[in-house]
ROFI-632028 format. One record per residue: y, x, z of N, C-alpha, C, O in turn; residue in one letter. Coordinates in steps of 0.05 Angstrom, whole numbers, plus 5000, padded with zeros to 4 digits. Layout:
! ROFI-632028
YXZYXZYXZYXZA...
***
This chain:
! ROFI-632028
497750115003500450015000502650165000502950395010X504750004983506750214981508650245010508550055026X509850415017511650455044513550225042515050175023X513450075068514649895071518349905064519449685062X519650095063521750235061522450125036524549995036X520950165011521150164989520949824979522149754959X519849694990519649394981521349234998521549004990X522549285017524249135037527549165037528649385033X528648975043531648945046532148945077531448755091X533449175088533849175120536649105122538049135103X537649015145541048925145540848955188538948955203X543348965192544148935212546848785219548648805203X547148675239549048575251550248525278548948385294X552548625283552248595314554148295317555948215303X553048165341553947865348554747865370553147965387X557647765382558547755405557147485418558347275421X554747525425553147285442550847395450550147595438X549547295467547047385484544747325460545247195440X542247435466540547365445539147115451537547045434X539346935474537946675472540646505459540246315444X543246575465544346425446544546485412545546315397X543546735405542746645381540146605372540046505349X538046635383535646475384535846225380534146105368X537646115390538645775397539245665369538445455361X540645845356541045805325539345905311540045895287X537046005315534545995297532345815302530345795288X532845645330530345555328531445255335530245145354X533545105324533944875328534044775298536244835287X532744675286532844595253535444465250536444495227X536744345265539444235259541044415251542344375230X541444695267542344945267542445035250544645105240X539345095235537945245213539445095193540845235179X539544855186540044785162543244825168544244735147X544644875179547644965171547545275165549245355149X545745465177546645705166544845775149545545975136X542345655143540045825124541145855094541845655081X541246115087541446085057543946255052545446345070X544046305028547546385018549446325014549546075013X551246425010554546225009554145944989552845964968X555045744996554345524978552045404976551545274956X550445424994548045284992547545065025548045135048X546644855015546244715041542944625042541644605021X541944575061539544575067538144195075539444005085X536444185070534443915075532344025090530844175078X531943975116528944095133528143885131529443685138X525143855119522743625120521443625148520743435162X521243935154518744025176519844205185521244345171X519544245211520344545224518244575249518944455269X516544675250514744695269514444935279512745085270X516645015303517245225307515345355325516245405347X512545435321510845555329509745755313510245735289X508345955322506346115310504045905296502745725308X504145995265502345785252503645525242502545365227X506345495253507045175242508345215222508845445216X509145025209510145005171513244945175514444815192X513945045159517344995155517144935121516345085103X517944705122518044595097521444535093522544395110X522944645071525944505072526444605040525444805030X528344425028529644435003532044605004532944565027X533344734995535744994993536944764969535544684951X539444684974541044524948543344704939545644704948X542444864920545145054903547244974900547444734901X549445124894551945074891551945004859553644874847X549945104849549345044812547944704812547744564792X547444624833546644294828543944284831542844064831X542244564833539244514827538244514859539644554879X535544444859534444344893532244604885531144644864X531944744908530144994916527644864937528144894962X525944764932523344734954522344964963521645124945X522245014979521245265005519345115020519544885029X516745345019515145305043514445575057513745765044X514645585081514845775097512245785117510745585117X511645985133509345945156511346165175512346385170X511245965203512146185222509346315232507246205237X510046595232507846795238507946895268505846955280X510546915278510847125298513346945310515346905297X512946885331515946775346515746895379513746865392X517546995386517747105407520746975425522847075416X521046825443523746645446525446925456524647105470X527646915444529847045452529647375437530947565445X528247375420527247715419526147645382527647765367X524647535373523347495349523347285338523247075352X523447275307523747055290521847065263523247025244X519447105256518347155239516646985213514246915216X517746955194516746815174514446865152514547115149X512346755134511646895115512846645094512446415102X513946675074515446485051513246475032512746655016X511846245034509846275012509446164986507246184975X511946004970512245914947513946124931515646264941X513346124908515646334899515646604897514046744884X517346654910517246964914516146984948517146894969X513947134946512447214975513347474983513047694973X514747345008515747565030515147485060514847255067X514947715076515247565102518447705114519247925106X519647545132522647555137521947645174521447485192X521947765176522347865209525847875219527448015206X526247735240528947805253528247805282527047645296X529748055288529648155316532248195325534148295312X532448075353534448055375534848245392533548245413X536348415386536048685402538448705427540248845418X539148615456541348645469542348905466541049115468X545548865459546549155454550149045461551448855452X550649255479553949305482554748995486556648895475X553048855505555248555511554648355488556448185484X553048355476552048255451548948235441547048285456X548748155411546348235399546748345382549048335374X544648535368544648705349542448485336540748405351X542348365309540648175298540448405276542248525263X537048435276535348625257534348485236532848315246X534248455210534048335190532048505171532648705159X530048395172527748595148526348355130524648195139X527248345104525948195087524048435072524848655066X520648305067519348545060517948365038517048135043X517848465015516448374985512948594994512248785008X511648394974508748504967508548804956506948994961X511248774934510749004922513349154919515249014925X514149394913516349504906517549484880519849534875X516049414864516449314836518549024843520948994842X516848864847517748584851520648604874522448424874X520748834893523348734906525348864890527648794891X524349124872527049204860528048984830530148994818X525748804825527848624808528648464818529948304804X528548424845531248244856533348304876535048154885X532848574882534348674903536848704911537548734934X538748684884541548684888542148414895544048354910X539848144879540847874895540147864929541547744945X538547964932537047924960538748084975539247974997X539848324972542548404991544648274990546148215009X544948224973547747994974547247744992548647685011X544847604982543747374996544247445027545847315040X542747665038542047705054543647745076542947685098X546347865071548747935078549947655082550747585104X550047525067551447185069550247005084551346805091X548047065091545646935106547047055137548146895153X546947375144547647365169550647265170551147155191X552247285154554747175159555046875167556646785183X553546755155553146485167551746415191552346225205X549546605197548646635222551046635246551346475264X552246815241554346885253556246715260557046705284X557346545242558946395244557746145254559346005265X555246055254553945825266554245905306554945765325X553246195304553446295335556046235344556446145367X558146285326561346265340561645995341562945925361X560945815326561545565333560645455356562245345371X558245485360557145425388557745615410557045535433X558545785409559345945435562445925440563545945462X563445895420566645895416567646215415570146245415X565946445414566546725417568146735380567346625359X570246905386571047035365569447195347567647345355X570147155321568347335303569147655310571447695318X567147875308568248075305568248175282566648105265X569748325278571048485247570048825255570549005238X
***
């Protein structure tokens, strides 16, 4: 198997909120619907079984008017620490989000790993931009709920 670094997009973002406050935005389907996906997307969550092995079905509605059905499975959940899914349809990948307490806030460590480097390289530019936007939207949702100012 190819090294994980050659087939993954990895990002980090510091949020001015505790790991439980960030995890709350990741474990509540109503809140996930507000921040999941790149800019301009909205979501309809059909099923959100937030437990290891649980199914997550959603439709992402793009700014282009298209609808993108998504099917994922929760693979690992550790309250206030880890959120991991396997995306099952379309592009197959694992997404691991780790929450690490740092400097009065939380460092969100985001890693999206594809099966092959070739697959990842075909979509790497889009994935990098989309993941950065996703993290910004997560930060805005956490700020909305906690009333914290966004760090610059």
